[in-house]
C-alpha positions in Angstrom: 119.6 110.9 110.9 118.4 110.6 107.0 115.7 113.1 106.2 113.2 111.5 103.2 111.5 114.0 101.1 109.6 113.5 97.9 109.4 116.8 96.0 107.2 117.7 92.7 108.8 119.7 89.9 108.6 123.0 91.2 110.7 121.7 94.5 107.5 122.0 96.6 107.9 119.2 99.3 104.8 116.6 98.1 105.6 114.3 101.3 108.4 113.3 104.0 109.3 111.0 106.5 107.7 111.9 109.6 110.5 110.6 111.7 113.5 110.4 109.7 115.7 107.4 109.2 118.9 107.2 111.5 122.1 106.9 109.5 124.5 103.5 109.8 127.2 102.3 108.2 125.3 99.3 106.9 123.9 101.3 103.7 127.4 101.4 102.4 128.2 98.0 103.1 125.2 96.4 101.2 126.3 94.1 98.1 125.7 96.5 95.1 124.5 94.0 92.8 121.6 93.1 95.0 121.0 96.7 96.5 122.3 99.1 94.1 120.5 102.3 95.6 121.0 102.3 99.4 124.8 102.3 98.5 124.7 105.7 97.1 123.2 107.6 100.3 125.7 109.7 101.8 125.5 110.7 105.4 126.4 114.3 105.1 125.4 115.2 101.7 121.9 115.6 99.7 121.3 112.4 97.2 118.8 113.0 94.8 116.8 109.9 93.1 114.8 111.4 89.9 111.6 109.4 89.1 113.3 106.4 87.3 116.2 105.9 89.9 113.0 105.6 92.6 111.4 102.6 91.2 114.9 101.1 91.3 115.3 102.0 94.9 111.8 100.5 95.9 112.6 97.3 93.8 
């Protein structure tokens, strides 16, 4: 399961996904030109997106 958190500059959790997101191999197989950010997720490691990357992720 992927736990989604939004943290402030001090590291405090500002908000989080209530139920998490189930991991599947599909994000790694997405076309990187069309969906550049989901392919960066790793199932057993932390992935951090800064404020500039989050806007790209949301697009």
